[in-house]
N, C-alpha and C positions, 0 to 999 in steps of 0.2 A: 605140913605146907599148907593145908587148907587153913590153917587157923590164921597164917601170916596174911591172909586175904579177906579174914571174917569180918565183918562187921560186929558180931555178937560175940567176940572171944572172950574167955576167962581170965584173962590176964591182970595184971596189977590195973588199979585206978590210972594210972600216972600213963598206961600204952591204952586205954581206953580212950583217955581223952585225946591222947596225940592222933588216933582214929577217926574222932568224930571231925577233924580235916576233909580226911578222907569220906568221910560220909556224906560232907557238904558238896564234894565235889560229884559224887556218884548219884546221890539219891535224893540228900535235901534240896538241892537246887533245882531239882526236877520236880520237886514236887510242890515247893514254895506256893507258885503262881496258881491260881485257879484256872486260870485259862489253859494251863499245861493239861489241864483234866478234863475240857470240854473237848470234844469233837464233834464237828457239822458234818466232816466227810465220809465220805460211806468206805469200808474196809476194803484194805489194797493189800495184793500181795504179788510177791515177784518170784521166779521161778525158773533158773536157767538151768538146762537138761542138756549134760554131753557135748558142750560146745567145745567145739576145735577149730583151732586157725592155723594156716602152713603158710609160709612163701616160697615162691621158687627165686635162687639167686646165682649170681653169676661166681663160679668158683675162683677165677681168679682176677686180678685188675685188666682195664682196658689194653694196657701195652702188652701185656701177655696174651697174645691173643688165643692160642690154642687152649690156653686154661681157661681165658675169658669165654670160649663159643660153649663151655659146658656148662652145666647147671646142675643146682643141687637142692631140695625140697628141706627147708628148715623148720621143724614144727615147732611153734611158737605157745599155742596153749595146746591143752590134749584131756578131752573127755573131763570137762570142769561144770562140775554141776552143783548149784545150794540154791537155797529158800529162806526168803527174809518176808516177814510181816510187817503191815504197817505198825507204826509206834517204835520201831528198830532200828537200831545202828548197827553197821556190820563194818569194822575192821579188816581192811586185807591187807597181812605184811607178808614180807619175803625181803629177798635180797634184790640187789639190783640184778636186771635182765631175768627175774622169776616169771617175768610176764604179768604183773600188776595193773601197768596202765594200759597193754595191750587189751587185757581182759573188760576194762573200761570201756575200750575203745569199740570194741566189739559189740557188746550188749546197746550201745548207744550208736552205733550206727556209722560209724568212722574212720572205719579201715578200710574204705574205699573198696574196688573191685580185684585190686593186684593178687591179693591171697585167695585162700580157698578155703572156707567158709563153713563149718557144719554146724549142727546143736539147732535147740529149739530156746526161745525165750517167750515164756508165759504170763499174763500179769492178770490178775484174776482166775486163773484158769484156762484164757484164751488166746491161743497162740498170735504170737505177733510176727507181720508181715514182716523183713526185712527194713521196705521201706516206712515202715509205721516207728523204727527204733527211734529216731531223733525227735518225733512229735511226742513220744512218751516219756523220755527222761531230760531232763537236766543236768547239764554237763557241766560244771566249774572246774576251768585247766588249770595247771601246775600254776603258770604264768599268769600275773594279773594284767588285761590288755585293757586300759581304760584313759579316757581324753585327760591328758593333767592339767589342762588350765578350767575344767569345770569344776564346780564345786559338789559335794554327795547329794546332795538336792537336788540340782539339776541333772546328775549324771543319771539317776533313777529316774527322775521326771521324763526325760527323753527317750530313756528304756522303756518305761511306761506308753508311750504315746507310740513306741514301735511296736510293742508288744500286746497292748489294746488298742489298736487303731480301728477297730471295726467299731468300737466304741467312743469313736473320737469327738463327739459331739457333746459328752457327760464328761467336762473337765472335774468337776468335783468328785465323782467317782473315782478318778484318775490319783486326783490329790490324793483323798482317802485312800487309797491304795497304797500309793508312796510312804506315807506317813505311818501308815501301819506296819511297813514291811521294814523301816528305819527303826521304830518304838522294838519290835521284833528281834533286831538284831544291835539294839541297842546304839544306834547310829544318831539319834536324834541330838547327842551335844555335839556331833560335827557337823550336823547339815549343812553349813554357810561355809564351809572350811574346803579349801581347794583340794583336790585328789593329790596334784605334786607330780614331780619325777625325778628325774636324777641329775636336773640342775637347779631346781629350786626344791624347797622342801615343801611338806604337805604333810598329807594325815599319815600316821604311822604305818607300819608294814601290816600289823593284826587289822587293824582298820580299814586299808586297802582290802586284805581279803574279804572282810567281811561286806564292803560294797559289791565285790565279784559276786560273790552268795548271793547279796539282795537283787541284783539284776536276774540270776534265774529265777528267785524266787516271786518277781512280778508277776511270772506266767503263771503262778500257782503250780507247780508242780505235786504231785505225789510221789514222784521216785528222781532223788537227788543223788548225782555221782560226782564226788571228788577225787582229782587226782594230786594226792600230796598236798593238802591243802597248808600243812604245815611246815613245808618247805622254807627256809630261810627266815623263820622266826625263832624267837628263844624260847627256850624251853617254857617260860609261863605264860607267854602268847599263845604258843602251840595249845597248852593245855586249855586255854580258855576259849580257843576255837572249836576244840574237838568238845567241850563241855557243851557250848553255843551249840553245834549240831545234834547232840544227844537232845537238846531243848528242843529242836524241831522237829527232830524223829517225834518225840511224844506227843506230837502235834499231829497225829495221825498219818505222816510220811515214813518214807522210807529211806534212808540214808545208807548209802556205802562209799566210804573212803578207802583210799590209799594212804599207808603211812609211815614213816622211816622214825623208828627208833622213837615209841612214844614213852612217855613216863610211866613208871607200875602206878601212880596213881588213879591211872585211865583204865585198870585192868577192869574196874566194874560197872566203868561208864558204858562200855561196850557190850548190846546186847549180844551181838554175836563175832566172833573172831576166825577170819581164815589165814590158812597160811599157805604160801605160795614157793615152789620150788620147780625151777626148769618147767614152767608152765602146767604144771599139774598140783591141784588144789590136795593138798598132804593134810589140813585137817580143815572141818569146818562145824563149829557148833559153840555152846555158849562157854562163858570164860571158866566158870567150874568143870564144865564137863572137858575142859582143853585138858585143865591141872590133872584131873584124874587117871584121862587117856594117857599122857605123859607119863604118869606114874606108873599105870600099869604096862606102860612098854618098856620101862625100868630106866626113865629119865625122872628123876626126882630133882626138882628147881628147888635149889637152896636157900634157906632163909636168907632175907634181906638182899635178895637178886631180882633184879626186876624180869619177870618170866618171858615177856615179851623177847627181850634178847636173848634168854636163855633155847627157849623154842625155836626161836629163827635161825639161831646159829647151828642146833639139833638137825635141821632140815637141808641148811645150806650145801652147797657140793661146793667142795676146796679144789681149786685149779692149779695151785701153786707147784703141783709135782704129780707125777701120775701114779703115784700109792696113795697119796692121799686123796686125789679125786676118785681113784676106786673104792677106796673107804668110803669116805663120804658119801660119794654114789649111793652105796650098796645098803647104807644105814637110811637113807633117805627113803629107798625105796621101800624099805623091811617097813617103816613106819606108813608110808602110804598103804601097802599090802594090810596093814593093821586096821589104818582106817577105814577102808574099804569093805572091810569084813566085820567091822565094830556095829552095834544095834544104831550109834548114831548116825552113820551114813544109809543104813538100812531106813530109819525111821523118816530121814531125809526124803528119800527115793519116795516113801509110801504117801507122804504128807503132798508130795508134787502130784503122782497118780490121782489120790483125793481128790484135789484142788482142781483137775482138768477134767475127773468125771461127774462133777458135780450138774446136777441139771439145771438148776435156777442159778446162772453166774452172774455176777456184777458186771458192768459194762468196762471198758477199757477206759482209765482215766486220763484222757489226752491232756497235755499242757494249757490247751484253749480249747473253748468250746468249737470253733470254726477249725480247729486242726483236724486230719493231719496237713503239715506242711501252707499253714496260711494261705498265702496269694498263690500259691502254684496250684493246687490241689481247689481252692476258691474258685479257680477259673473254670472248674471241671461243674462244677454245682451252680456256675452263674445262671443258666436258663430254667432251671429248677427253686432258687433261690433269690435270688439276685439280679438285677437289668445291668446291662453293658455298661451305663453311665455309674452306678456302684462300683463296679470294679476299677473302672478308670478314675473315680474320685478317690479309692485308697491308694492306688499307684501315686496319685499326686500328692496326696496327703503325708506320704510316707516319702517322698521327696522333699517337701515343704520341712517336714521333721530334721532331716537330712541337713536339710541347707542350715536350718537353724543352727541345729546343733554343732556340724563345721565350722561355721562362720565364727559363734562365740567362742569355741574353742581357739581358733589361730588367729583371732582379731585381740585376743587376750595375750598372746605371744610377742609384747612389746618390741625386745630385742629382732626377732623373725619378722614382724610388718615394717620395723624401721629398717633391717637390712633387705627385705625386699622393695621399699620404695628409694633407696639410696645407690643400691649396687651399680645400676645402671648409669647413673649421675657418677660415681666413683670413676667408673670407667669412662666417660665423658670428660671428668677432668683431665685426664691420662691424654687422653686424643686431645684434647683443647690447649693443654701445656705445651705437647709435642710440636702444632699445628702451628700455635700462638695466632696466626691472622691469614686467610687465604688473601692473595694478590691475584688482579685482574692480567697479570704482565704474563704471558703466554712462557716466556725466556727466565721468570721466574716458579715455575712448577706451576701455574694457577690449574692447568688442565690435571697434569698428577696427582696434586694435594686433593683436588676434590676426588679424584676417581678414589685415592686413598681413603677418605674418611667416608664415603659409600662403600666401600670393602669392608671395611672395620665396622660399620654401625650395621651393616648385614652380617656378618660372622660373627660377630660378639654377642651380637643380642640372643641368639637360641641359647648358648652358654648358659647365661644367667638364668633364663627361665629353665634348664635341666636341672641347675645347682638348688634351685628352690625344691623343683619335684622330688629329688633324691634326700634331702634334707629333711620335709615336711609329710611327703606320703606315706612312707613304710608303716611308720605307727597307724595311721589312720587302716593302711591295708590289712595291717595283722587284727586290728578289730572286727573289721569289715568280714576277714576270714571265720573270724570266732563268731560274731552273732548271724553271717549269711548261715551258719552252720547250727544254729537254734531255729533256723526258718523266720528270721524279725525281716527280713528282706532281702535282694538279692546284690550282689558284690559290685554291679555296675553302677547301682544307686551310690554308694559313696563314690565312685568316681565322676559321677555328674554332679554331686554334691561339692566336691572340692573345685571344680571347674568354674562354677557356680559364685564360690570364695574368692578364685584368683583373677576374675576377671577383671572389677572395678579396681583390685590395686595394681594388676599389670597395666592398664590404662595409664592409670596416674603414673606410676614408674617410669612408662615410657613417653609420657608428656614431659615430667620434670628433666629427662634425658635428652629426649629432641630440643627442648626450648633453651636448656643452656648450651647444648654445646650448637644448633643449626644460629642462633644469633653470637655466641662468643665468638666463633671462627669465621664470621661475617660468609655465609653462604646467601644464595639469591634472596634478597630482600622482598620479599612478597609473602604478605601474611598467608593467602590461599597455596603456595606452594611449601610454605611451614607446614599446612595442616594435611598436606598433601604428604609430606616425608616424616612427620610422626604416624599417620594414620599405614603407612608402607613397612614402618620400622616396628609396629605394634604384632603383626604379621609372625615373622620370624622369632619373636619373644615368646609369644603365646605358642606357635607351632614346639621350639624347643621343649615346653613345658609339657606338652601334650605327647607330643613323641614320647616324651620320657615315660609319661603316665602310660602309655600304649605298650612299652614295653616292660614295666614292672607289672602288669598284668602277667604275662606267662614266663618272667626271668624274676628269680626268687634274690638273686643279689644285686641289693644297686651299685656295686662297683663295677660289675658287666655291664649293666645299662648305662652307667656312666660314660664308661670306653665306646660303647656302639653307638650311645648318641653323637658324641665327639667326632668318631670316624665317618657318620651317614652326614654332618654338616660340612665335616673338610671334604667328602666326597659331593656336596651338592654344589660346594663354592668353588671347586675344579671344575665341574662340568658344567655347569648352569649359572655360571656368575659372569662368563667371557672375559674376566681378568685375566687370567692364565695363558687361555689361547682364543681368537675370536672363534666364536660359534662355526661360521661360516666354512673354516679350515678345520675343524674337528672331522673325526669318520663319521661314517653316517649314523652307525648305531649310539655315538657318543651325542649326537645331535638328537637324535628319538629319546634317550636318555633325559636330558635338558627339559625334555616337558615334565618331568613325572618331578621335578625340581620346584621347591618355590623360592629360590635365589635367583632363578632366571628372569623369572616374573617381577620379582623386587627390585632386581638391579636396572632392568628396563626402565621401571618406573619412576627408581632414583635419578637415573641418568638423564631420563625426560624431562624430570622435575627442575634439574639443577641446571640442565646444559642449554634447554631449550630458550630460544629468541635473548642469550646470553651473549654479548660481542665483549671478545679480549681484545688486548691488544700486545703487539709484537714490535720490537727495536731493533728487529733485526730479521734477517732472514729466517724463514721457519720450515722444516718437512714436517710433513705426517707421513708415519709409514705409507709405505704404497706411493705416495706423492711427488712430483718435482718440486724441487725448492722456488719459495716466490717469496716476495718483498711485499709484504703486507704491515699496513697502520693498525687495522682492526682484523679480528677473527671470530665469526658467527659460531657459536656452540653446536648450532644444527648439525654441524659438517662432523664431529664428533660422535654426536647420536647416529648419524646414517653410518659412518664409517665400521663403526663397532657393533651396531644393533639395526641394520637396514629394517625398514618399517615399522620403526617401535613407536612413530608419532601417531600412526595410524591405528597403532594396537593399545592405545593405552585405557580404555575403559575395559576392552578384553584383559589386560592382564591384572587392571584392578580385580576385577571379577574371578580370574582364574587362583589369582593371588588368596582371596577371601574363600575359597572354597575349599581350601586345605584345611579350614578351620573345622566344617562341620565333615569333612571327612574322616577325620583324626578323632573326633569326636565318635563318629560309627564306627571304627576300626577300633576304638577303646571300649567297647560295648561288648564290640565280638571279642576284644582279649579277656576282657573277665568273665565271659562267658565260658573261653577257653580254660581259662582259670580253674572255674567250678570243675568242668570235666577233668582236668589236670589232678585236682586235689581227691576228686572220689578215683580216681585211679591208684 
């Protein structure tokens, strides 16, 4: 069996030549570049000792109340221990549900506080506190969360500006760092290519994965964790990714990767191989040790078979039937017991113990000089190291980088920009086509038609803002979740960057809508009134988008947010507009609730703007609700105002202030919402 994977086999010359390809993958590639032999960073080692993790779950679904009240504890990780030195790459194998991803989440500090975590993690023999895990490890998630319309170089440059913001004045240093990382990951040839997405093509899947890895390398980590980086890639590209990771490890880094179904050519690429099953580490050692270990257990790997597949199958539990489950479970535990009594396991425990007992221990290699947790913990050191002005400056720089990145990405989305600018106009076309031209004769619907236009303008604007947020913000939210977990910034800073982006587009979109609708249907022909109309309509449009963002901070499903904002808008129209029922005739509780709706102030403003000083004509007897019939030649619009909204004329300025007060209030609520999101994710 050993000869099947030995580079110095004594077989025929033809077989030796075929193994030269394998030699290129595993050894030659890692030794050709002189840079790989040079290490300017201190030695680093990672030790994980007796790590366990369990969660408490409900027994039954929520509709089965008796069983839903009961809870049971599910053990996901059980006494996992391993040791990795710098320059090594460790592959973690196992079937689905074996605990591979949970192990990476646990040692990287991303499991939150819902479960029960036990165990110790040491770096260079020094025990890490749980709040230091995320500062020491760089974690590349299974999914690539990247901005679609940025180029590779722009993506990495903005990430460098966020990660190295303490050195923001040294632009040359950042550019050199980005260039070095792109060269290290063979991305220089696609530096000016856009990332791409589902709708339009961009770089390949393997290149996207390398960009995700490069984003983490910009923080210069010594320990890199990757969750299934080959998922969704073809066999050849997956092989190239693993070889590239091995090259990164040779540059005095520790690389730990979970992987599904690796090719047999990668057998010698890994420095250490771990196999997990049911949350337990069934084996962890060097490739040659793994072959000998399973052979001694009586499980020889057949020639021409992939040892990864064979050994993962041997340690997996088959749950298709009770008999198979019992047999495979006993086999797995027999292999686990043999491993825990083997010299491989004992030597690993001794190595962990020796590193912890060293008198002269190397420092913990955090991802940045100012870590842990850059801005959060930077504030604790402000009095000793920085002035308050410096801290404020860093927050401003982070916000500027966010705004530039968000605006550049979303502004390149031509379809998105076109729809944002035209969607209100398209709706205005339907309204104008239906109304055609407003009349001044009351008997021909002059008052009713104007109230209808005001109702549609106030009711529809929040929906268009909501649609924009539901379509554009969830991908940005996913990126902010990942990058905030890396300590680059806070989630609410992405929220603010998005707001700065949408404001100019919202103003232009509403102005186009108002200009077309106002003058086409023949509303009050006064420029000042037109500007007031546009200023009022802007608030519902922006409010609908801001309210959607607030809910997206705490609700994960955009469809639920869509329904929630629609219901809130309809409730605000019913309670606050005064169109369905006069405010004075509503119950007292609804009168008080109307003050909490922006529709109350917006509708009052639009009614006053359109009807104040507007004289209407009538050709025969006309009756207002509550009035006696009267013969008229002209009718004053002030009567409509006083009848539906008493005192609105005297509250005009106050209503404007109250209406625009909703915007900063929602911004504050959004910041609170995304702080709550931080807490929920930690939970």
